[in-house]
Structure formats: structure tokens, C-alpha cells
Steps between C-alpha positions, in 0.01 A plus 500: 500500500708190589823571682804547281816705485476844341638525146704794378420590139734721298598555139669211318868447581793370299536123500834350602670293235683224679641158434500247774347170601161470329210351693180438308161568650308182580161604360328198654615579855481881473171684560345844485186562703298820507213636704288794391266656754187712514279613792271203451763231466810378324612267219802267487671378185826369359733556209772273360852582403577431136877499555774670694861488615720639773872572466713454811844659540708436816198333666287813451212562263638728230213505251195311387204503267155346520206484258144470627231360271204731563260253336569247777310721745263273690260640758427217744280617789153469348289240327612414146263746327603791723869424452455485120316835496766662720780359289341637180465843662854510636646397163294767322620853422350615836803339667780303332386523132653156446422491129735795439736432790520124567827516693638690795862498604716570802872579461708520818693828536633457854498264797633633831511329841296662776513463878404132548664183371366391162309833465558713190358803326430393142460765229403436142330640194145368475355536152126460439299645214824648358545711815821442696537608863766398750356341810685420825377257766649287778549130438623199692766327290685178574767407253816316412674445165244241394162631617315815597170504688345845538176611665340844512166642610426857402231745389529678162294780347360375166423852374871555420439260208179670379261266675261762637173308465288537817765698688271799564416514874156645424386161359410374847471117505609491134835667588800278431806597703799602286741295717527133414660251738770287334650182641807372312672165538794451268717193460800511261767237463764362262 
């Protein structure tokens, strides 16, 4: 499993309703990378943000909302045929069931500074497949009133969102680890 911060997963939390300076997610500059692993290897892929915004009050992130287009999932570590086969399988009902659930969303519920400069604990409701769980992970955030650049690297257990395919340890080389490594890069500006 690639290195990443541990994620805390809890029940969904109430979303703050705030009004402040609105910064829109730059979907061209923002990226979501993921790595799934198994005993015999790993696969890397990307998703794209459909849209998003962050509200800033008193130079602090007060709330935010992002939409992820599940159908933009692109495996990219094999030859074209292998990537196409993996993409079809990941978008099937074994994993994301993208026909029924084409979008995922993340709504910020809290952002608190932690020990180091520009280090924060970000919490938010992640909804996939109509299941909402609150996840918390550390992020490096640089910001002013005009731009936010945030980066995070964490591991998250996919089974909380009913993606159990291959997660049985007895499968040997066919076992797919429940934890998925996520690398986020978010840019939002006026």
C-alpha cells in the first residue's frame, strides 16, 4: 500500500451554512489520483472534478462542496486494452456502479489547523453510491482571499461505500486491498 495519512471515517455530519468569499474550483488545475493495490501489483488512475466551490470567512475555510464525475475515471498504468478493461470493471456494479451513481460529492464540514504551518485536518461528508460518510484527513493548504491550493495524500477504506469486490483475504493473488490511496490537488480561486 502506498504511503498516505490515515483517514477517520464516521457517520455523516451536519454541513455548515455560511456566506463568505466564494472561490470556485479550477477543474482544469485540480486533480484526484487513486491507487488500488493487490498482492501481485497495483493500479493507478485519475478522476476529474465536475465543479466545486469553497467559502472563506475571516481568511479561514468555512465550507465547501465538490462534485466528482465518476465516469471520468481513467486507469493509466497499463497498455490501452488493459486500461479499458479495468475502467469497464471499475465503473461496473462491482465497484462504482457508475450507470446508477454517476456522481460523487464531498461537502466540507470542518477545517481545523494542526501543529505545523499550513497543515489542517479537513473533515467532510463523502457521498458515493448514495452512502454518505464523514471522512477526516490531514491536508496542506496555502490560501489568501483570492486563491486556495490544497494537497492531501491519504488511504481510505472503499468498503464503507459498499465496494466489497475482491476484499476477501482468502482470494490470495486475486485479493484487492480495501484501502485505496488518494492523492488530492485542489486549486480554487475567484
